N, C-alpha and C positions, 0 to 999 in steps of 0.2 A: 625722274631719276633713272639713269641707266645703270646696267651692272658694272660697267667700268668705273662709274663715279664711286661705288662702294670701296674700290681698291685705292683710289687716289684721293678721295675727299678726306679732309682732316677735321677733327674736333678737338680743340685745345692742345693741339700738337700731336695728337694720336690719329691714326687711321680709323675709320669707322669699323673696318673689318677686325682690326686688332681689339678694339673695345668690345665688339660682339663676341669674338673668341674668349676674351677674358671673362665676360659675363657667363658664357656658356660653361667654362671650366669651373668658375665659382659656384654655379647652380649644380654641376655635376659632383664636385667635391662635397658640398653640402648634402646633396642626396646620398652619397656613399656614406658619409659620416652618420646620417639618421638611420640608414639601414643596418649599419654596423651596430649602433646603439641599440636599435630594437632587436637585433640578433643576440646581443648580450644579455638583455632583459629576458628574452625568450629562454636562453640557455640557463639562466639563474632559475626561471620558473620550472624548467624540466628538471633540474637537479633537486629542487625542493620536493617536486612530485615523486621523483625516484626514491628519495629518503623516505618519504611517507609510505610508498609502496613496500620498501624494505621492512619498515616498523610494522606495518600491517600484516606481512607475510610472517613475520617472527611471532606477532601475536596470534595469527591463525594456527601456526604450528604448536604454540603453547596450549591454545584452547583445544585443539585436536587431542593432544596428549592428556589433557585434563578429562575430556569426555571419555577417551580410552580407559582411563583409570577409574572414572565413575561408573562405567558400565561392566566392570569385572563381575562375572557371576558369583565368585567367591565373596566379594565384598557385599553384594546385594543380599546373599543368602545370610551373611552374617549380621547385617543390619535388620533384615526381616525377622530374623530369630530374636535379636536383642530388643527391638523397639515395638514389634508388632506380634510377637509370640508365634510367629509362623514357622513351620517346618516342612519337611517333605512329606508328600501324601502317603499314608500307609496303604498297603496292598488291599486291605479290606474295604477302604474307600473308593478304589478304582473300579470302573465299570467297563464291561466289554460290550461288543456289538450285541451279543447273545443276551446279555442281562439288561439291556436298555428298557425292554418291555416290563420286566419285573419292577424297575425302578419307577416306571411310569404308572403301574398300578398302585404302588405305595404312596405316591404323591397325593396330597388332599385335594379334593375337587374345590374349584372356587365356588363361593355362594352367590347365587343370583340376586341382583338388585332388583327391586319391584319398581317398575315405571310408575310415574305419578298419574293419578287418574284425573281426567278431565271432564267436569260435569257441565254440559250445556246449559246456558241461561237464556230464556227468551226475552228479548227486549219488547216491553209492553207498547212502546210508542211505534215501533216500525213492524213488530212481529217477526223479526229475524232472530235465528237461534245464533247466540254468540257463546264460544267457550269461555270458561270462567277465567282462564289465565290471559285473555286478551282485554286490554284496556278499552273503555267505552270510548267511542269516538268524541273529538272535541266538539263543544257547542259552536253553533254557527255564528259567525261575527255579526254584530249588530250593525245595520247600515248607518252611515254617518249623515248628519244632518247638513253637512256642508256640501255643496256642489263643487266639483273640481272643474277648473277651466282650462 
C-alpha cells in the first residue's frame, strides 16, 4: 500500500485518512476528559486537606493558649499552696555558697552495709575449694545403652 492510497482509498464511503483522523480526535477527546476528571478529583482532595489544615491550625492555637494558661506562675503557686501545702522558701532555709560546708557537716553519714562472708568448702571428691555460694556442678550424664547410627 502506497502513501497515495491512504488519501484515495475508501472504506464504506469514507476515506481511510478521514476515519484515522476521526479515531485520533476521539481518543484525544477521551484523554482530555479523563485528565480533566482526574484534575477535578485532585482539586477536591486538595480542598479537603486544606480544610483539615485549617482545623488543625485552629486546634493548635487553642492548645497553645491552654498551655500558656496552665503554665502561669501565679496559678501554679496557688495550686501548690492549696493542694500540696507548699509555699515560698523562708530565708532561714536558704543556703549560700559559704554555708554549704556547714550544711554538709550537719547531714547524717550513711551507715555502711556489711558484705556477705563467703566461706570456702572443699569438695571431697575432687579436692577443689569451692565458695559456699556457688552451686555444685551437675552430675555427669549416664552413657546410654543404645548405639547411634
